[in-house]
LODREN-102213 format. One record per residue (C-alpha): x, y, z. Coordinates in pm, 1 decimal, decimal comma. Example, Ala and Ser with C-alpha at 12.3 -4.5 7.8 and 13.67 -1.06 7.14 Angstrom:
% LODREN-102213
> u|v|w
> 1230,0|-450,0|780,0;
> 1367,0|-106,0|714,0;
END
This chain:
% LODREN-102213
> u|v|w
> -1862,7|547,4|1227,7;
> -1709,7|569,1|1577,6;
> -1345,4|664,6|1540,4;
> -1196,1|518,9|1855,7;
> -887,3|358,4|1996,2;
> -945,4|-16,6|2027,8;
> -728,1|-155,1|2308,0;
> -825,6|-498,6|2434,9;
> -1193,0|-465,4|2530,9;
> -1167,9|-84,9|2567,5;
> -1304,4|171,0|2319,9;
> -1165,5|522,1|2375,6;
> -1323,6|810,2|2183,7;
> -1211,5|1162,5|2095,8;
> -1405,9|1307,6|2388,7;
> -1174,7|1123,4|2627,1;
> -842,7|1227,6|2474,8;
> -670,3|1509,0|2291,9;
> -826,1|1502,8|1946,5;
> -720,6|1556,9|1584,2;
> -959,8|1681,6|1316,5;
> -1055,1|1470,0|1017,3;
> -1090,9|1669,3|695,5;
> -1287,2|1588,5|380,4;
> -1039,6|1657,1|96,2;
> -1321,7|1737,9|-144,8;
> -1421,2|2053,1|44,6;
> -1173,0|2103,1|328,8;
> -1445,6|2068,8|591,4;
> -1401,4|1883,8|921,1;
> -1598,4|1557,9|922,7;
> -1494,5|1414,5|1257,5;
> -1224,0|1376,2|1516,4;
> -990,0|1102,0|1627,4;
> -843,7|1044,9|1973,3;
> -467,5|1077,0|2027,5;
> -326,7|774,6|2206,7;
> -128,8|848,9|2522,6;
> 182,1|662,6|2633,9;
> -35,6|478,0|2883,4;
> -270,1|377,6|2599,7;
> 23,2|238,0|2404,2;
> 142,8|43,2|2705,6;
> -208,5|-96,3|2750,6;
> -215,9|-197,6|2383,6;
> 119,9|-372,2|2421,6;
> -2,4|-557,3|2730,0;
> -324,3|-657,2|2552,4;
> -138,0|-785,1|2245,3;
> 110,6|-973,6|2461,3;
> -161,1|-1144,0|2663,6;
> -377,6|-1223,1|2360,3;
> -88,9|-1377,5|2168,3;
> -46,5|-1647,5|2431,5;
> -393,9|-1780,7|2356,8;
> -437,8|-1684,4|1989,7;
> -127,5|-1875,1|1883,1;
> -286,4|-2192,0|2026,2;
> -605,4|-2152,2|1822,1;
> -594,1|-2398,7|1536,2;
> -531,5|-2270,6|1185,2;
> -870,6|-2416,3|1093,8;
> -1050,3|-2209,7|1357,8;
> -850,7|-1895,7|1278,6;
> -951,0|-1939,6|914,5;
> -1319,0|-1960,1|1008,7;
> -1300,4|-1620,8|1182,1;
> -1120,7|-1461,7|886,1;
> -1377,5|-1602,5|643,9;
> -1664,7|-1465,2|854,4;
> -1493,7|-1126,2|865,8;
> -1457,3|-1130,5|486,9;
> -1829,2|-1194,6|448,1;
> -1908,7|-906,0|684,1;
> -1681,1|-670,3|489,4;
> -1872,4|-753,2|172,7;
> -2207,4|-698,0|346,6;
> -2088,1|-359,5|476,5;
> -1899,2|-253,0|163,9;
> -2123,0|41,6|78,2;
> -2107,2|192,1|426,6;
> -1731,7|140,2|461,2;
> -1677,0|286,0|113,7;
> -1875,9|597,3|201,2;
> -1652,7|676,4|498,1;
> -1339,7|592,0|301,0;
> -1430,7|839,4|29,1;
> -1533,5|1099,0|284,9;
> -1188,4|1079,5|446,2;
> -963,6|1001,8|147,4;
> -1145,4|1140,7|-157,2;
> -1132,1|862,5|-414,9;
> -1446,1|787,4|-621,6;
> -1690,5|588,0|-413,3;
> -1712,0|315,5|-678,4;
> -1337,1|262,7|-638,6;
> -1382,9|251,1|-261,8;
> -1644,2|-24,2|-295,4;
> -1406,8|-225,0|-515,7;
> -1133,3|-176,4|-259,2;
> -1347,3|-308,1|27,3;
> -1445,6|-614,1|-174,0;
> -1080,3|-664,8|-262,0;
> -992,3|-652,1|107,9;
> -1248,8|-924,9|171,0;
> -1074,4|-1135,8|-94,2;
> -747,6|-1082,8|91,8;
> -900,4|-1214,2|414,5;
> -1036,8|-1519,2|233,7;
> -697,8|-1586,9|75,7;
> -500,7|-1568,3|399,4;
> -765,5|-1768,3|584,0;
> -682,4|-2060,1|356,8;
> -309,9|-1990,2|326,9;
> -278,9|-2001,7|706,3;
> -399,8|-2361,4|691,9;
> -107,0|-2441,6|463,7;
> 180,7|-2318,6|680,3;
> 342,2|-2657,9|657,8;
> 646,7|-2786,4|839,3;
> 847,9|-3084,5|720,0;
> 1043,4|-3392,0|824,1;
> 1407,9|-3407,3|716,9;
> 1561,4|-3755,3|680,2;
> 1812,4|-3807,8|962,6;
> 2160,9|-3947,4|927,8;
> 2126,6|-4153,5|1244,2;
> 1868,7|-4429,3|1298,8;
> 1607,4|-4340,9|1557,6;
> 1647,3|-3964,2|1512,1;
> 1366,3|-3744,3|1380,9;
> 1450,3|-3403,9|1230,9;
> 1143,2|-3181,5|1232,8;
> 1086,0|-2828,4|1103,5;
> 800,7|-2626,8|1251,0;
> 655,2|-2295,0|1136,1;
> 540,5|-2081,1|1428,5;
> 394,9|-1729,5|1463,5;
> 665,5|-1471,1|1525,1;
> 472,0|-1297,3|1804,7;
> 293,2|-963,9|1852,1;
> 349,0|-732,4|1555,8;
> 319,4|-357,6|1493,7;
> 157,0|-254,7|1165,7;
> 176,3|95,8|1016,5;
> -39,7|185,1|716,3;
> -83,5|490,2|485,6;
> -383,4|686,5|363,3;
> -385,8|609,8|-8,7;
> -536,8|258,6|14,2;
> -684,9|268,7|363,4;
> -851,4|-72,7|353,1;
> -637,2|-277,3|110,3;
> -306,7|-218,4|284,9;
> -431,2|-277,4|642,5;
> -608,5|-591,1|516,3;
> -285,5|-733,2|372,0;
> -101,8|-687,5|700,0;
> -378,0|-777,9|945,4;
> -506,1|-1084,0|758,1;
> -158,4|-1232,1|715,6;
> -62,2|-1169,1|1077,4;
> -382,4|-1316,7|1218,4;
> -370,5|-1616,8|985,9;
> -17,2|-1690,1|1106,8;
> -127,8|-1675,6|1470,8;
> 15,7|-1334,5|1562,2;
> -152,9|-1064,2|1763,7;
> -136,4|-707,8|1628,6;
> -122,9|-341,1|1710,0;
> -221,8|-148,7|1397,4;
> -180,7|224,1|1342,3;
> -378,7|352,1|1044,6;
> -306,4|688,4|886,5;
> -464,3|963,2|1093,3;
> -630,5|1102,6|777,5;
> -817,5|775,8|710,3;
> -886,9|572,1|1024,7;
> -1238,7|448,6|945,8;
> -1155,6|158,6|708,1;
> -910,8|-2,0|952,3;
> -1162,9|38,7|1232,5;
> -1423,4|-123,5|1008,2;
> -1190,1|-419,9|958,9;
> -1145,8|-446,7|1334,5;
> -1521,7|-436,2|1390,9;
> -1583,9|-703,9|1127,6;
> -1324,3|-927,2|1293,4;
> -1472,2|-866,9|1638,8;
> -1819,7|-950,7|1508,7;
> -1673,1|-1262,8|1347,9;
> -1543,2|-1382,2|1684,6;
> -1188,0|-1248,1|1711,5;
> -1101,2|-1231,6|2082,5;
> -1030,8|-895,4|2245,0;
> -666,7|-791,8|2235,5;
> -569,3|-991,4|1928,1;
> -610,6|-677,4|1714,9;
> -563,2|-337,1|1876,2;
> -596,7|-2,5|1694,2;
> -408,7|311,0|1801,0;
> -381,7|657,8|1643,3;
> -223,8|990,9|1724,3;
> 126,2|1129,7|1675,6;
> 292,2|889,5|1428,9;
> 653,4|920,4|1543,4;
> 559,7|893,2|1910,7;
> 359,5|577,7|1843,2;
> 615,3|404,6|1621,4;
> 907,9|486,8|1849,1;
> 730,0|358,1|2158,9;
> 590,3|41,3|2002,8;
> 903,2|-65,6|1817,4;
> 1121,4|-18,1|2126,4;
> 900,7|-249,5|2333,0;
> 1024,3|-607,1|2379,6;
> 664,5|-718,7|2326,5;
> 680,6|-633,4|1955,0;
> 861,3|-900,8|1752,1;
> 818,0|-763,3|1399,6;
> 702,2|-450,9|1216,0;
> 538,3|-392,5|881,6;
> 529,2|-45,1|729,0;
> 394,8|99,2|406,1;
> 482,3|460,4|330,5;
> 761,7|691,8|226,9;
> 1123,6|586,2|190,2;
> 1229,6|853,3|438,0;
> 1005,2|725,2|715,5;
> 1078,0|365,0|621,6;
> 1449,6|416,5|675,0;
> 1378,6|567,2|1015,9;
> 1158,3|277,6|1123,4;
> 1405,5|23,7|986,9;
> 1668,8|178,5|1211,8;
> 1440,2|154,5|1515,0;
> 1367,1|-210,1|1436,1;
> 1734,1|-289,3|1380,9;
> 1817,4|-165,4|1731,0;
> 1606,7|-452,8|1863,3;
> 1707,7|-699,1|1588,3;
> 1344,8|-711,7|1479,5;
> 1249,7|-812,1|1124,3;
> 1065,1|-558,8|915,2;
> 859,5|-567,2|599,6;
> 892,8|-232,5|424,5;
> 693,6|-125,2|119,2;
> 827,9|219,0|40,3;
> 824,2|477,9|-236,3;
> 839,4|409,2|-606,6;
> 882,3|599,5|-932,3;
> 758,5|350,7|-1188,6;
> 925,4|361,2|-1532,1;
> 688,7|276,2|-1816,2;
> 861,3|178,6|-2139,5;
> 675,2|179,5|-2469,2;
> 869,9|25,7|-2757,3;
> 809,7|116,3|-3120,2;
> 637,0|-215,5|-3195,8;
> 380,6|-185,0|-2914,1;
> 7,1|-149,8|-2964,7;
> 15,5|227,0|-2907,1;
> -358,9|282,3|-2878,8;
> -393,7|6,3|-2619,7;
> -82,6|104,4|-2424,3;
> -175,7|472,5|-2405,4;
> -535,0|403,5|-2305,3;
> -441,1|145,9|-2042,8;
> -162,4|347,5|-1883,5;
> -362,8|672,0|-1876,7;
> -644,3|505,5|-1686,7;
> -393,8|353,4|-1446,7;
> -198,2|675,4|-1401,7;
> -492,9|885,5|-1285,3;
> -657,6|621,5|-1070,1;
> -679,6|751,2|-712,1;
> -553,6|1085,3|-847,7;
> -213,9|926,2|-907,7;
> -167,8|857,8|-536,5;
> -52,1|501,3|-587,9;
> 297,7|376,2|-516,3;
> 292,1|155,3|-827,5;
> 135,2|416,8|-1058,9;
> 312,1|452,2|-1396,2;
> 497,2|783,0|-1383,7;
> 813,1|809,2|-1596,0;
> 701,6|731,4|-1951,3;
> 995,6|633,4|-2169,9;
> 855,0|646,5|-2521,4;
> 1038,9|541,6|-2835,6;
> 1105,9|851,1|-3039,8;
> 911,2|716,6|-3339,4;
> 585,5|680,8|-3142,7;
> 621,5|951,9|-2876,7;
> 380,9|1205,7|-3023,9;
> 118,7|946,6|-3120,7;
> 124,7|796,3|-2773,0;
> 97,5|1137,0|-2603,9;
> -196,4|1234,5|-2824,6;
> -400,9|931,1|-2721,6;
> -288,3|954,6|-2356,6;
> -395,9|1319,5|-2354,2;
> -734,5|1231,9|-2501,3;
> -804,6|985,1|-2219,3;
> -674,0|1217,3|-1947,0;
> -869,9|1517,6|-2072,3;
> -1192,9|1317,5|-2070,5;
> -1176,5|1236,8|-1699,1;
> -1442,7|1393,3|-1482,4;
> -1278,9|1536,1|-1169,9;
> -1495,0|1602,2|-865,2;
> -1619,1|1494,7|-524,2;
> -1570,0|1122,2|-486,4;
> -1918,2|1084,2|-338,0;
> -2066,2|1193,3|-673,8;
> -2122,1|869,0|-872,0;
> -2021,1|1046,6|-1194,3;
> -1672,5|1135,1|-1062,9;
> -1381,2|949,7|-1222,5;
> -1097,2|1120,6|-1033,9;
> -1128,7|1268,6|-687,6;
> -916,5|1521,2|-498,1;
> -570,2|1478,3|-360,4;
> -582,7|1349,0|-5,4;
> -451,5|1659,3|171,5;
> -334,1|2012,1|110,0;
> 31,7|1904,8|127,7;
> -7,6|1725,5|-203,8;
> -127,2|2046,0|-373,3;
> 191,0|2225,5|-268,4;
> 400,8|1933,5|-390,7;
> 231,5|1935,9|-733,2;
> 281,6|2310,4|-771,1;
> 652,4|2285,6|-689,4;
> 725,6|1983,9|-909,6;
> 538,9|2114,5|-1214,3;
> 697,6|2460,4|-1187,4;
> 1042,8|2307,4|-1152,7;
> 995,1|2079,7|-1455,4;
> 870,9|2362,9|-1674,1;
> 1162,6|2575,6|-1561,4;
> 1395,7|2293,1|-1669,9;
> 1244,2|2295,1|-2019,6;
> 958,9|2044,0|-2003,9;
> 657,7|2096,1|-2224,9;
> 310,0|2122,8|-2073,6;
> 70,5|1907,0|-2275,2;
> -223,7|1912,7|-2035,3;
> -328,4|2051,0|-1696,5;
> -62,8|2177,1|-1460,4;
> -284,8|2373,1|-1220,2;
> -506,4|2343,2|-917,9;
> -878,6|2306,9|-988,0;
> -1111,8|2548,4|-810,0;
> -1062,8|2709,0|-470,2;
> -1241,1|2450,6|-256,1;
> -1095,9|2109,9|-175,0;
> -766,9|1967,5|-296,8;
> -828,2|1911,7|-666,9;
> -552,1|1904,2|-928,5;
> -590,7|1880,5|-1303,8;
> -478,1|1561,5|-1478,7;
> -137,1|1674,8|-1601,0;
> 106,7|1567,3|-1874,0;
> 461,4|1702,5|-1898,3;
> 658,9|1609,3|-2210,0;
> 1030,4|1579,6|-2286,9;
> 1122,3|1624,8|-1921,9;
> 1499,5|1640,4|-1863,8;
> 1663,1|1422,7|-1599,7;
> 1765,3|1721,8|-1390,4;
> 1401,7|1809,5|-1318,2;
> 1298,3|1710,9|-967,0;
> 996,2|1518,1|-1089,9;
> 1227,2|1280,9|-1277,5;
> 1395,7|1197,1|-948,1;
> 1124,3|1237,7|-682,4;
> 800,5|1040,8|-668,3;
> 522,4|1292,1|-749,6;
> 242,9|1084,2|-590,4;
> -17,1|1279,2|-780,1;
> -190,1|1302,8|-1121,1;
> 118,9|1404,4|-1318,9;
> 270,0|1193,5|-1599,5;
> 610,1|1278,7|-1749,2;
> 761,7|1165,0|-2080,2;
> 1116,0|1111,0|-2200,8;
> 1222,3|988,6|-2545,5;
> 1455,5|697,4|-2619,4;
> 1589,7|519,0|-2925,2;
> 1763,9|200,5|-2806,9;
> 1708,5|-89,6|-2564,2;
> 2025,3|-47,5|-2357,4;
> 1967,3|326,4|-2332,8;
> 1615,4|293,8|-2195,3;
> 1713,1|22,6|-1948,0;
> 1983,4|249,7|-1810,8;
> 1733,1|532,7|-1775,2;
> 1467,8|312,9|-1615,6;
> 1714,0|173,7|-1359,1;
> 1878,5|510,0|-1290,6;
> 1692,7|587,8|-967,4;
> 1733,4|418,9|-628,1;
> 1369,6|307,9|-638,6;
> 1260,2|-36,2|-753,7;
> 897,8|-105,3|-666,4;
> 716,6|-141,9|-998,9;
> 788,3|-104,8|-1369,8;
> 595,5|-155,1|-1692,2;
> 680,2|-225,0|-2053,7;
> 482,7|-256,4|-2376,8;
> 601,1|-447,6|-2681,6;
> 460,0|-696,5|-2933,3;
> 789,2|-887,2|-2956,7;
> 824,8|-1190,1|-2727,5;
> 1203,1|-1170,1|-2712,4;
> 1192,5|-802,5|-2613,4;
> 929,9|-878,9|-2348,6;
> 1154,6|-1145,3|-2195,3;
> 1463,8|-922,3|-2207,3;
> 1298,3|-620,6|-2049,5;
> 1139,8|-829,1|-1773,1;
> 1485,8|-952,7|-1677,5;
> 1664,2|-618,1|-1719,7;
> 1442,6|-396,8|-1502,6;
> 1553,8|-358,0|-1140,6;
> 1212,7|-378,5|-980,9;
> 1023,0|-598,9|-740,2;
> 726,6|-614,6|-979,7;
> 716,4|-583,5|-1357,7;
> 406,0|-567,9|-1576,6;
> 456,2|-644,1|-1944,9;
> 167,0|-541,6|-2169,9;
> -72,6|-499,7|-1878,3;
> -100,4|-308,7|-1550,4;
> -232,4|-554,7|-1291,2;
> 41,2|-614,7|-1035,2;
> -155,3|-687,8|-720,6;
> -388,6|-972,5|-627,1;
> -420,8|-1155,6|-293,5;
> -227,6|-1455,3|-421,2;
> 72,5|-1268,7|-565,3;
> 369,8|-1114,5|-379,4;
> 384,0|-736,9|-351,4;
> 713,5|-567,2|-268,9;
> 1014,1|-378,6|-399,6;
> 1392,7|-373,5|-414,6;
> 1658,6|-108,9|-353,6;
> 1517,2|189,6|-163,2;
> 1162,5|76,8|-234,1;
> 1193,6|-161,7|58,0;
> 1228,5|-530,3|131,2;
> 1000,2|-820,1|202,6;
> 671,1|-898,3|34,7;
> 305,1|-878,4|121,9;
> 43,6|-1089,5|-49,9;
> 81,3|-1447,2|-163,7;
> 252,6|-1716,5|38,2;
> 540,9|-1473,6|89,4;
> 308,5|-1243,4|282,5;
> 227,9|-1519,1|531,9;
> 590,7|-1632,0|560,5;
> 699,7|-1295,7|700,2;
> 486,7|-1352,9|1011,4;
> 627,3|-1699,3|1076,8;
> 955,7|-1819,9|1222,9;
> 1125,4|-2150,1|1153,2;
> 1202,5|-2385,5|1440,8;
> 1412,0|-2698,7|1398,2;
> 1358,4|-2979,2|1650,9;
> 1569,6|-3292,1|1643,9;
> 1454,4|-3582,1|1858,5;
> 1655,6|-3893,5|1937,9;
END
């Protein structure tokens, strides 16, 4: 896999620029290098996106869809190769990486068709002979910033929606995991996407975002990442009155009522919690368990967690890979130590695994008090925490206590309780009795400090379109 800057027709490798090392999180070894984009490179990318937009916007939605469909087919054909590099750079089990690539292909197919349905409308006029028309048009060149935890799904959501709408793009993948985004770009190029419609830059994140967002060429940004960085980028975008889609941090409450199917709920949530080593913004994290079922739930949850095979993601037998970088190890150590110091019980794990790579044991902390940092800060790792409750109003207050509102889950066998909790939780997405919150056709986004705007579904396309009203007499 050539890890290069893609700027118009140019391909710039690490030998031609200052370079950053790529590290395999399973063993800490360097597996490649990426070039650092210069200011001149960024200006070239802006010029390429600006020029390409003028022609790409005129390509019919039908023809844009054909390119996206061809790219989706190529992603499926190349899934094994793309997955190998994804696991090499990010660490997740290679089987999960294959599923992710195929899911990205589904996203391209979805937006290919949704772009053909960006309808306008005719509004009845009050005056004879007047036509009131509403058009939906691409917003313009966009800047897309993506994280390392889902290095093909998240770029696919942004790129596919933008291209389907008729926008050109400059995408900056996470420097830890550039290969999947570059694979998307190559599939699109092989499918017939003209040069300059999608440009890929990497390097120093703040330098890139500051320069791109300040440019008058960029008309919109989309960012997935931490709340802290999201606030910073939102401020940069606001200075230019540019719309932003922000999918930021979460701290998902998971409520299990006394009447829930405890075996099913514990099994389902444990598997979800430790997927991708817990490095998922919608992972269940704060487990609010009714006092009468707390211990039974924890026992089954522990059984599932303890059975997970942790190892190198390239080993087909691995069920949970390493954390993505050494920073996450330090974060786990601090959060677990703080929680135990505050009085939390340690049910399972709580320590680093081995002395090579960035492995952490699947961990369960019980009866964690609210003053513990982990009850207030997103752990973004394989640590689940429990807290007991006895009443509906009490648990809703606890679940909504934090400024985050990305995802939430609840388990109950009572239909009335299911309806009440779905309405009461302050969250952009709520799963009741199951954990699947993301498909290509459904909106994905949060409220409060978890961001604003949605990706996925028709809402994901809408954010790359502007509304124009034309009245003709």
